[in-house]
Structure formats: structure tokens, C-alpha cells
N, C-alpha and C positions, 0 to 999 in steps of 0.2 A: 535110168535117166532121171526119174523123180527124185531120187536121193541126191543126185548132183544138183539139181535145181534147188532143193531144199538147202543144201549147204551153201551154194552160192547166195541165196536169198539171205541166209542168217549171216554170212560174212559181210556182204554189202551193207546190210542194215546194222550189224554190230559195230563195224567201223564208223558209220554214221553216228550211232549212239554214243560211241566213245569220243568223237570229235565234239558233239554237242554237250556231253557231260563234262569235258575238259574245259570248254569255253565257260560253262555255268559255274563250275565248282573251283576252277583254278585260275584260268587266264584272266577273265574279267575282273575278279576280286584282287588279284595281282596288279593289273594295270590300273585299278581305282586307288590302290595305295601309293602310286608313284607321286612324287613331289610336284607341286606346281602344275597340277592337271596334266601331268606328262602322259598319262594313259589315254587321254582323249584322243589325240592323234592316232595312237595305235588302234583304239576301238574304231575310230573312223575308218582307218585303212582295213581293219578286219571286217568292217561292214561291207566294203567294197569287194574284198577278195572272197570272203565267205558268201556274200550275197550273190555272187555269180556261181559258185561251186555247189552250194548246198541245194538250191532248187532241183538240179539235175540229179543229185544224190537222193533226194526225198522221192522224186518221182520214179527213178529206178528201182528203189526199194519197194515202193508200191506196185510197180508193173510186175516185178519179180514175185511178190507176195500174191498179187492177183492171179498170175499165171499158175503158181504153185496151188492156189485155192482151186482153180479150175481143173487142173490135172488131178488133184486128190479128192475131188468132190465125191461124197459118199463113203469115203474111207475113214478109218480111225484117225482122229486128229485134225481132219478137215475143218472142223468147227474152230479149232485153235488158229488155224491159218486164216480163215476168213475173219475172225475176230481181230487178229493182228493186223491184217490189210485194212480193216475198218478203222482201226486206231491210227494207222498211217494216214488214212484219209482226213480223219479228225485233225490230226497234227498239221496237215497242209492247209486246211481251212483256217485253224488257229493262227497259223503263220501268215497266211495272206491278209486275213482280217486285222490281226493284232500286232504282229511283230514286223512285217515288211514296211509298213508306213514309217515307223520310227526308224527302222534300219536304213531306208532310203534317204531320210533326212539327215541321219547322223553320218552317212557316207560322204556328205558334202561339207560337214562341219570343219574339217582341217583346212579346207581351201577358204570358205566363206567366214569361218568363225562361228562359234557355237551360239545358240540363243541363250538368254538369261536362265531359263528353266531346263538346260540340258541335263543337269544331274537327276532332275525329277523324271524326265524322259527316259533316260538310261535306267533309272531305278524300276520304272514300270516295264521297260523292255525286259530287264533282268527277271522279274516276277513272272511275266508271261513265259519267258524262256524256260524257267524252272518247271512250269506247268507242262510245256511242250516236251521237255526232257523226260518228265515222268511218264507221259503218254507214249513216247517212243521206246523208252525202257521196257514198258509193259508189252507194247507190240513185239519187241525183240524177244522178251521171255516167253510169249505165246508162240512165236515160231520155233524156239528151241523146244518147249515142251510138245509141240507137234511132231517135231522129228524124233524126240526120244520116245 
């Protein structure tokens, strides 16, 4: 049963990491290169859509990691699971404090029009997002090491 929990945790976390990595490395840079600020509306829509889906995904990954940590406490690899879950906690804190405020504002920009400093705001969001991706990639890697 514990192995099934580990695999589910890794799959759920891994797919989340894949989505966030793709947004950081491929999707947003492609959207930013569209002419006439064409990517702004797409990023605004992405903020709305992913802004609803990702919190559920982050918390699901954390809950699965925490349950796995509890079930495996005292066994080989449990420290990796605890460290991975702790990194997911830090990614949620990072998200709430630094990413969500800009994301919430940018979700409204296609309807209201962007502020003059929208490029700077999105650039700052992207930098924080790279940091968050690094944190969740490390959490994912720790989960995989714990299973192996």
C-alpha cells in the first residue's frame, strides 16, 4: 500500500512540476514574443485558468507527501519524503506571498487593460516562478529518491 501511495504522490507531483516547468520555460517565453503584446491576453487567461487549478494541485501534492511521510516515518527514505514535503510547503508560501498577488492582478488585465508597468510585473512574476519551479523540481526529485 505504501508503494502505491509513493507512486501516486510522485505522479501527481511530477505532472504538476511538468506543467509549471512548461509554463516557465516554453509557454510564457513564446507568449511574450507574440507581436503587439498578443501574449498579454493569453497570459491573463492563463492566470485565471491555472490560478484556479494549481492551488488544488499544490495542496494535493503536499497532502500526499505528508501522508507518505507519516506512513514511512522511521523507515529508509523517510527523510527524503519529509524534505520533499517541506519544500512543497515552502513553494506554497512562496506562491501565496510573491506570485499570487501579481497573478490575481494580471487575471483582470485583459478586461480592464494592463497597467503601464505590466511588463515589469510579469518579469518579476517570471523570476519568482523560476525559483518556485526549482523548489518543486527538487521536491519531486527527493520523492523519487525516497522511492528508489
